[in-house]
C-alpha positions, 0 to 999 in steps of 0.5 A: 427134175431130170432130162431124159433121152438126150445126149447133152441137152439138159444133162447139166440142169441148174434148177432154182425155185426162184430166179430173176431171169434164166437168160441173165443167169446163163449169160453170167455162167458163160464167163466160165469157159468150163460150162458144158454145152447143153447146160440148162438154167431153169426156174419155177418162178421167173420174176423178171424175165426178158422178152424181145426188144426189152419187153417183160415176159410174165409167168405165173409161179410153178405153172409154166416153163422158164428155161435157158439153154447154153450152146456153143454153135461154133459151126455157125457164122454170125450172119447165120444166127437166125438159124438158131431162132429157126431150130428153137421155134421148130423144137418148141412147136413140135414139142407142144404139138406132141401134147395137143391137137390144136394148130401150133404155128411159129410167128416171126420172129420168136413166138409160138402160137396155139390157135393164133394166140401166143403161148411161147416166147423165145429170146436168143442172146449170142456172143460173137467173136469176129464172124463166128458165134462163140456161144449162145443162150436160148431162152424159152418161156412157155405158158403151160398151165396158167389160166389167167392173164392180164388185160394187157395180154389179150392174145396170150394163152396156154396149153391148159387154156387151149385144151382144158387139160393140165400138163406136167411141166417137167414132161413138157420141158423134157420134150422141148429138150429132146426136140431142141437137141434133134434140131440142133444136131440137124443144124450142126450137120448142115441141113440149112435148106431143109430146116428153112423149108420146115420153118416156112411150112409152120410159119404163121400167115406165110404166103397169105394176104393179111393186114399189117400195121406200121410204126406210124399206125398205118394199116397196110396189106401184105403177104409174107414171102420169106425171111432174109439171110439176116432174119428180117421179115420179107413182105410183099405189098400191093406195089412193092416188096420190103424187109422189116426188122423186129418192131418195124411192122406188126402182124395183125391177126386178120387175113384178107 
């Protein structure tokens, strides 16, 4: 497998038939300072993939994308690290949209939805040095051709399920790499406001009154009005505006 039409993303590609976690392997590689920026770790079968907050990312062998990109965004402050989520989300969203005609949206903070169902998860791990980001591993898992998911994943889908078509995994991965490099370079050039605006344009339930569920199981009305500087979700309720970290509030797939 080769990555085409990029300057540095994927020019070093470490591809394994089987691997526990591409993110774990990539993080270990960062112990060697000679590892080139843009190096990708990918596998046909990830059997112990990680999701956000310790969740497990499940993926059928050979049918999906499991990859991690090593970058060194020394131009970013630690407080700006959510912009890596922004560019990774935008890159995957645009890559998938180039293959399918269904609506593709970003669900805060790290999911990509096709027709309001999850088809991709993103896990970013950063190494900080004081106020700077020294290195990052951007893990991307995309359901490409998988047709069956467990009952515990009622809102999971894939590109194949959404369209009725099968896709060449390598072609989708190549497109993701091209788009990631494009957005990464835009970030490097300092296009923070335009990237943020584009993110909001594709953010699921942005500025729409919807139902949410608190940690205590209480259902409340809310409307996403933004993302804070530190990547927290900003939601307006009927009587106040609050910010939430991951897992502090759950977006329900029901608009008012």
